[in-house]
PyMOL CGO cylinders between C-alpha atoms (Angstrom):
from pymol import cmd
from pymol.cgo import CYLINDER

trace = [
    CYLINDER, 13.48, -8.32, -11.08, 13.27, -5.98, -8.16, 0.3, 1, 1, 1, 1, 1, 1,
    CYLINDER, 13.27, -5.98, -8.16, 16.53, -5.57, -6.10, 0.3, 1, 1, 1, 1, 1, 1,
    CYLINDER, 16.53, -5.57, -6.10, 16.30, -3.64, -2.90, 0.3, 1, 1, 1, 1, 1, 1,
    CYLINDER, 16.30, -3.64, -2.90, 19.16, -2.78, -0.57, 0.3, 1, 1, 1, 1, 1, 1,
    CYLINDER, 19.16, -2.78, -0.57, 17.91, -1.06, 2.66, 0.3, 1, 1, 1, 1, 1, 1,
    CYLINDER, 17.91, -1.06, 2.66, 21.52, -0.15, 3.58, 0.3, 1, 1, 1, 1, 1, 1,
    CYLINDER, 21.52, -0.15, 3.58, 22.41, 1.19, 0.11, 0.3, 1, 1, 1, 1, 1, 1,
    CYLINDER, 22.41, 1.19, 0.11, 22.31, 4.77, -0.98, 0.3, 1, 1, 1, 1, 1, 1,
    CYLINDER, 22.31, 4.77, -0.98, 19.02, 6.74, -0.96, 0.3, 1, 1, 1, 1, 1, 1,
    CYLINDER, 19.02, 6.74, -0.96, 17.11, 6.65, -4.30, 0.3, 1, 1, 1, 1, 1, 1,
    CYLINDER, 17.11, 6.65, -4.30, 17.75, 9.45, -6.74, 0.3, 1, 1, 1, 1, 1, 1,
    CYLINDER, 17.75, 9.45, -6.74, 14.13, 10.73, -6.36, 0.3, 1, 1, 1, 1, 1, 1,
    CYLINDER, 14.13, 10.73, -6.36, 11.26, 9.81, -4.16, 0.3, 1, 1, 1, 1, 1, 1,
    CYLINDER, 11.26, 9.81, -4.16, 8.42, 7.59, -5.38, 0.3, 1, 1, 1, 1, 1, 1,
    CYLINDER, 8.42, 7.59, -5.38, 5.93, 9.54, -7.62, 0.3, 1, 1, 1, 1, 1, 1,
    CYLINDER, 5.93, 9.54, -7.62, 2.37, 9.46, -6.50, 0.3, 1, 1, 1, 1, 1, 1,
    CYLINDER, 2.37, 9.46, -6.50, 0.06, 7.50, -8.72, 0.3, 1, 1, 1, 1, 1, 1,
    CYLINDER, 0.06, 7.50, -8.72, -3.66, 8.12, -9.35, 0.3, 1, 1, 1, 1, 1, 1,
    CYLINDER, -3.66, 8.12, -9.35, -6.65, 6.21, -8.22, 0.3, 1, 1, 1, 1, 1, 1,
    CYLINDER, -6.65, 6.21, -8.22, -6.77, 2.50, -8.71, 0.3, 1, 1, 1, 1, 1, 1,
    CYLINDER, -6.77, 2.50, -8.71, -9.71, 0.58, -10.16, 0.3, 1, 1, 1, 1, 1, 1,
    CYLINDER, -9.71, 0.58, -10.16, -10.67, -3.08, -9.78, 0.3, 1, 1, 1, 1, 1, 1,
    CYLINDER, -10.67, -3.08, -9.78, -8.45, -5.13, -12.12, 0.3, 1, 1, 1, 1, 1, 1,
    CYLINDER, -8.45, -5.13, -12.12, -5.39, -2.92, -11.93, 0.3, 1, 1, 1, 1, 1, 1,
    CYLINDER, -5.39, -2.92, -11.93, -2.13, -4.69, -11.52, 0.3, 1, 1, 1, 1, 1, 1,
    CYLINDER, -2.13, -4.69, -11.52, -0.06, -3.58, -8.44, 0.3, 1, 1, 1, 1, 1, 1,
    CYLINDER, -0.06, -3.58, -8.44, 2.85, -4.64, -6.35, 0.3, 1, 1, 1, 1, 1, 1,
    CYLINDER, 2.85, -4.64, -6.35, 3.04, -4.64, -2.57, 0.3, 1, 1, 1, 1, 1, 1,
    CYLINDER, 3.04, -4.64, -2.57, 6.39, -3.96, -0.87, 0.3, 1, 1, 1, 1, 1, 1,
    CYLINDER, 6.39, -3.96, -0.87, 7.09, -4.38, 2.83, 0.3, 1, 1, 1, 1, 1, 1,
    CYLINDER, 7.09, -4.38, 2.83, 9.97, -5.15, 5.25, 0.3, 1, 1, 1, 1, 1, 1,
    CYLINDER, 9.97, -5.15, 5.25, 8.51, -7.59, 7.88, 0.3, 1, 1, 1, 1, 1, 1,
    CYLINDER, 8.51, -7.59, 7.88, 11.04, -9.15, 10.26, 0.3, 1, 1, 1, 1, 1, 1,
    CYLINDER, 11.04, -9.15, 10.26, 13.99, -7.43, 8.53, 0.3, 1, 1, 1, 1, 1, 1,
    CYLINDER, 13.99, -7.43, 8.53, 13.49, -9.02, 5.06, 0.3, 1, 1, 1, 1, 1, 1,
    CYLINDER, 13.49, -9.02, 5.06, 11.94, -7.54, 2.00, 0.3, 1, 1, 1, 1, 1, 1,
    CYLINDER, 11.94, -7.54, 2.00, 8.70, -8.92, 0.81, 0.3, 1, 1, 1, 1, 1, 1,
    CYLINDER, 8.70, -8.92, 0.81, 7.50, -8.03, -2.81, 0.3, 1, 1, 1, 1, 1, 1,
    CYLINDER, 7.50, -8.03, -2.81, 4.28, -9.48, -4.07, 0.3, 1, 1, 1, 1, 1, 1,
    CYLINDER, 4.28, -9.48, -4.07, 2.40, -8.96, -7.40, 0.3, 1, 1, 1, 1, 1, 1,
    CYLINDER, 2.40, -8.96, -7.40, -1.31, -8.98, -7.73, 0.3, 1, 1, 1, 1, 1, 1,
    CYLINDER, -1.31, -8.98, -7.73, -4.48, -7.25, -8.76, 0.3, 1, 1, 1, 1, 1, 1,
    CYLINDER, -4.48, -7.25, -8.76, -6.96, -4.89, -7.04, 0.3, 1, 1, 1, 1, 1, 1,
    CYLINDER, -6.96, -4.89, -7.04, -10.03, -7.05, -6.53, 0.3, 1, 1, 1, 1, 1, 1,
    CYLINDER, -10.03, -7.05, -6.53, -12.25, -4.60, -4.72, 0.3, 1, 1, 1, 1, 1, 1,
    CYLINDER, -12.25, -4.60, -4.72, -12.52, -0.97, -3.70, 0.3, 1, 1, 1, 1, 1, 1,
    CYLINDER, -12.52, -0.97, -3.70, -14.66, -0.67, -0.56, 0.3, 1, 1, 1, 1, 1, 1,
    CYLINDER, -14.66, -0.67, -0.56, -16.17, 2.19, 1.39, 0.3, 1, 1, 1, 1, 1, 1,
    CYLINDER, -16.17, 2.19, 1.39, -15.49, 1.09, 5.00, 0.3, 1, 1, 1, 1, 1, 1,
    CYLINDER, -15.49, 1.09, 5.00, -15.02, 2.35, 8.49, 0.3, 1, 1, 1, 1, 1, 1,
    CYLINDER, -15.02, 2.35, 8.49, -13.72, -1.03, 9.57, 0.3, 1, 1, 1, 1, 1, 1,
    CYLINDER, -13.72, -1.03, 9.57, -10.10, -0.30, 8.80, 0.3, 1, 1, 1, 1, 1, 1,
    CYLINDER, -10.10, -0.30, 8.80, -9.66, 2.64, 11.14, 0.3, 1, 1, 1, 1, 1, 1,
    CYLINDER, -9.66, 2.64, 11.14, -10.94, 5.33, 8.79, 0.3, 1, 1, 1, 1, 1, 1,
    CYLINDER, -10.94, 5.33, 8.79, -14.18, 6.51, 7.00, 0.3, 1, 1, 1, 1, 1, 1,
    CYLINDER, -14.18, 6.51, 7.00, -12.83, 6.38, 3.34, 0.3, 1, 1, 1, 1, 1, 1,
    CYLINDER, -12.83, 6.38, 3.34, -12.19, 3.88, 0.69, 0.3, 1, 1, 1, 1, 1, 1,
    CYLINDER, -12.19, 3.88, 0.69, -9.86, 0.89, 0.87, 0.3, 1, 1, 1, 1, 1, 1,
    CYLINDER, -9.86, 0.89, 0.87, -8.46, -1.29, -1.87, 0.3, 1, 1, 1, 1, 1, 1,
    CYLINDER, -8.46, -1.29, -1.87, -8.33, -5.03, -1.50, 0.3, 1, 1, 1, 1, 1, 1,
    CYLINDER, -8.33, -5.03, -1.50, -5.50, -6.68, -3.24, 0.3, 1, 1, 1, 1, 1, 1,
    CYLINDER, -5.50, -6.68, -3.24, -5.40, -10.43, -4.13, 0.3, 1, 1, 1, 1, 1, 1,
    CYLINDER, -5.40, -10.43, -4.13, -2.04, -11.16, -2.39, 0.3, 1, 1, 1, 1, 1, 1,
    CYLINDER, -2.04, -11.16, -2.39, -1.78, -12.71, 1.10, 0.3, 1, 1, 1, 1, 1, 1,
    CYLINDER, -1.78, -12.71, 1.10, -1.26, -10.09, 3.75, 0.3, 1, 1, 1, 1, 1, 1,
    CYLINDER, -1.26, -10.09, 3.75, 2.02, -10.68, 5.53, 0.3, 1, 1, 1, 1, 1, 1,
    CYLINDER, 2.02, -10.68, 5.53, 2.36, -9.82, 9.22, 0.3, 1, 1, 1, 1, 1, 1,
    CYLINDER, 2.36, -9.82, 9.22, 4.64, -6.84, 9.53, 0.3, 1, 1, 1, 1, 1, 1,
    CYLINDER, 4.64, -6.84, 9.53, 4.02, -5.26, 6.17, 0.3, 1, 1, 1, 1, 1, 1,
    CYLINDER, 4.02, -5.26, 6.17, 1.56, -2.64, 7.52, 0.3, 1, 1, 1, 1, 1, 1,
    CYLINDER, 1.56, -2.64, 7.52, 2.84, 0.76, 6.38, 0.3, 1, 1, 1, 1, 1, 1,
    CYLINDER, 2.84, 0.76, 6.38, 4.44, -0.70, 3.28, 0.3, 1, 1, 1, 1, 1, 1,
    CYLINDER, 4.44, -0.70, 3.28, 3.80, 0.73, -0.17, 0.3, 1, 1, 1, 1, 1, 1,
    CYLINDER, 3.80, 0.73, -0.17, 1.58, -0.43, -3.00, 0.3, 1, 1, 1, 1, 1, 1,
    CYLINDER, 1.58, -0.43, -3.00, 2.86, 0.63, -6.41, 0.3, 1, 1, 1, 1, 1, 1,
    CYLINDER, 2.86, 0.63, -6.41, 1.22, 0.52, -9.84, 0.3, 1, 1, 1, 1, 1, 1,
    CYLINDER, 1.22, 0.52, -9.84, 2.82, -0.90, -13.04, 0.3, 1, 1, 1, 1, 1, 1,
    CYLINDER, 2.82, -0.90, -13.04, 4.60, 2.43, -13.66, 0.3, 1, 1, 1, 1, 1, 1,
    CYLINDER, 4.60, 2.43, -13.66, 6.22, 2.22, -10.14, 0.3, 1, 1, 1, 1, 1, 1,
    CYLINDER, 6.22, 2.22, -10.14, 4.05, 5.09, -8.74, 0.3, 1, 1, 1, 1, 1, 1,
    CYLINDER, 4.05, 5.09, -8.74, 2.94, 4.84, -5.14, 0.3, 1, 1, 1, 1, 1, 1,
    CYLINDER, 2.94, 4.84, -5.14, -0.89, 4.20, -5.08, 0.3, 1, 1, 1, 1, 1, 1,
    CYLINDER, -0.89, 4.20, -5.08, -1.50, 2.84, -1.60, 0.3, 1, 1, 1, 1, 1, 1,
    CYLINDER, -1.50, 2.84, -1.60, -0.28, 2.21, 1.91, 0.3, 1, 1, 1, 1, 1, 1,
    CYLINDER, -0.28, 2.21, 1.91, -0.70, -1.34, 3.26, 0.3, 1, 1, 1, 1, 1, 1,
    CYLINDER, -0.70, -1.34, 3.26, -3.03, -1.28, 6.30, 0.3, 1, 1, 1, 1, 1, 1,
    CYLINDER, -3.03, -1.28, 6.30, -4.45, -4.67, 7.28, 0.3, 1, 1, 1, 1, 1, 1,
    CYLINDER, -4.45, -4.67, 7.28, -5.54, -8.19, 6.37, 0.3, 1, 1, 1, 1, 1, 1,
    CYLINDER, -5.54, -8.19, 6.37, -9.01, -8.86, 5.08, 0.3, 1, 1, 1, 1, 1, 1,
    CYLINDER, -9.01, -8.86, 5.08, -10.32, -11.49, 7.64, 0.3, 1, 1, 1, 1, 1, 1,
    CYLINDER, -10.32, -11.49, 7.64, -12.41, -13.49, 5.19, 0.3, 1, 1, 1, 1, 1, 1,
    CYLINDER, -12.41, -13.49, 5.19, -9.83, -14.02, 2.46, 0.3, 1, 1, 1, 1, 1, 1,
    CYLINDER, -9.83, -14.02, 2.46, -6.47, -13.03, 4.01, 0.3, 1, 1, 1, 1, 1, 1,
    CYLINDER, -6.47, -13.03, 4.01, -5.91, -10.59, 1.26, 0.3, 1, 1, 1, 1, 1, 1,
    CYLINDER, -5.91, -10.59, 1.26, -4.02, -7.33, 1.71, 0.3, 1, 1, 1, 1, 1, 1,
    CYLINDER, -4.02, -7.33, 1.71, -6.01, -4.20, 2.44, 0.3, 1, 1, 1, 1, 1, 1,
    CYLINDER, -6.01, -4.20, 2.44, -4.57, -0.76, 1.68, 0.3, 1, 1, 1, 1, 1, 1,
    CYLINDER, -4.57, -0.76, 1.68, -5.52, 2.89, 1.87, 0.3, 1, 1, 1, 1, 1, 1,
    CYLINDER, -5.52, 2.89, 1.87, -5.32, 4.77, -1.41, 0.3, 1, 1, 1, 1, 1, 1,
    CYLINDER, -5.32, 4.77, -1.41, -2.19, 6.99, -1.37, 0.3, 1, 1, 1, 1, 1, 1,
    CYLINDER, -2.19, 6.99, -1.37, -4.25, 10.09, -2.30, 0.3, 1, 1, 1, 1, 1, 1,
    CYLINDER, -4.25, 10.09, -2.30, -6.25, 9.72, 0.84, 0.3, 1, 1, 1, 1, 1, 1,
    CYLINDER, -6.25, 9.72, 0.84, -3.19, 9.09, 2.95, 0.3, 1, 1, 1, 1, 1, 1,
    CYLINDER, -3.19, 9.09, 2.95, -1.46, 12.36, 1.61, 0.3, 1, 1, 1, 1, 1, 1,
    CYLINDER, -1.46, 12.36, 1.61, -4.70, 14.38, 2.14, 0.3, 1, 1, 1, 1, 1, 1,
    CYLINDER, -4.70, 14.38, 2.14, -4.93, 13.08, 5.69, 0.3, 1, 1, 1, 1, 1, 1,
    CYLINDER, -4.93, 13.08, 5.69, -1.31, 13.84, 6.44, 0.3, 1, 1, 1, 1, 1, 1,
    CYLINDER, -1.31, 13.84, 6.44, -1.64, 17.40, 5.24, 0.3, 1, 1, 1, 1, 1, 1,
    CYLINDER, -1.64, 17.40, 5.24, -4.67, 17.94, 7.35, 0.3, 1, 1, 1, 1, 1, 1,
    CYLINDER, -4.67, 17.94, 7.35, -3.21, 16.26, 10.52, 0.3, 1, 1, 1, 1, 1, 1,
    CYLINDER, -3.21, 16.26, 10.52, -2.87, 18.23, 13.66, 0.3, 1, 1, 1, 1, 1, 1,
    CYLINDER, -2.87, 18.23, 13.66, 0.76, 19.07, 14.35, 0.3, 1, 1, 1, 1, 1, 1,
    CYLINDER, 0.76, 19.07, 14.35, 2.24, 16.87, 16.99, 0.3, 1, 1, 1, 1, 1, 1,
    CYLINDER, 2.24, 16.87, 16.99, 0.04, 13.90, 16.15, 0.3, 1, 1, 1, 1, 1, 1,
]
cmd.load_cgo(trace, "trace")
């Protein structure tokens, strides 16, 4: 069971970054739409190379319904390590689309200051 208290004390340590995911990996998506926690468990069903989701890199598709307002939420692996950042809804299936966390971190380190 996952118990989350957004007003509670900060965690002892930040989330550890996980490695790359592969199709079939079990993951959990966590978001805070409309002021309530949403936690869903699923599997990575596809890794796609796509420019459709606002970038030129890979995205992972997760077999849980995308919930409005969870963009920016985290995807964690079974060990609780951050492996993705929720980005969008896959239009054909309604599944969650996420950027791999390694790509997010790399992009953030290369971002222009002030952006």
